C-alpha positions in Angstrom: 150.5 133.0 139.1 150.5 136.4 140.8 147.6 137.3 142.4 147.8 139.9 145.0 147.1 138.0 148.5 144.0 140.6 148.9 142.1 139.5 145.5 142.3 136.3 147.0 141.2 137.0 150.2 138.7 139.0 148.8 136.8 135.9 147.1 137.1 133.6 150.0 135.3 136.5 151.8 132.9 136.3 149.5 132.5 132.3 149.5 132.3 132.5 153.6 128.8 133.2 152.9 126.5 130.0 153.2 124.0 131.3 150.9 126.7 131.9 148.2 127.9 128.9 148.4 124.3 128.0 148.0 123.9 129.5 144.7 127.1 128.3 143.3 126.4 124.7 143.8 123.4 125.9 141.7 125.2 127.5 139.1 127.1 125.5 136.0 128.5 125.9 132.7 125.1 126.6 131.6 122.8 129.5 132.4 120.9 129.4 135.1 117.4 131.5 135.9 117.2 133.6 138.9 113.9 131.0 139.4 115.7 128.1 139.0 118.0 129.5 141.4 115.6 130.1 143.7 113.7 126.6 143.1 117.4 124.7 143.5 118.0 126.8 146.9 115.0 127.4 148.8 116.2 131.2 149.0 113.9 133.9 148.5 114.1 135.9 145.1 115.1 139.5 146.3 117.8 137.1 148.8 119.0 135.2 146.0 119.1 138.5 143.3 121.3 140.2 146.2 123.8 137.5 146.3 124.3 137.0 142.3 125.0 140.9 142.5 127.8 140.2 145.4 129.1 137.3 143.3 129.1 139.3 140.4 131.1 142.1 141.9 133.4 139.7 142.8 133.7 137.9 139.0 132.6 134.5 140.9 129.4 134.7 138.3 128.0 136.7 135.5 125.0 137.5 133.7 123.8 137.5 130.3 120.0 138.8 129.8 117.6 137.2 127.5 114.6 138.8 127.0 112.9 140.2 130.3 114.9 137.4 132.5 118.5 137.2 133.5 120.5 134.2 133.5 123.8 133.6 135.5 
């Protein structure tokens, strides 16, 4: 496995935030809506959306649109 050490460090940096770890714990192989993630983590919707964007950019979560809603 030839993953650059910088990439691995970026992944760990992304996961060093406790709110992101709460979100990761809620995410499963089944898609979860933002409102479900908010409910399960107790975080505000804007905060969840902020951290989901960071997780997406790091390749640790992916979004799927279903009508007016986004699932992760």
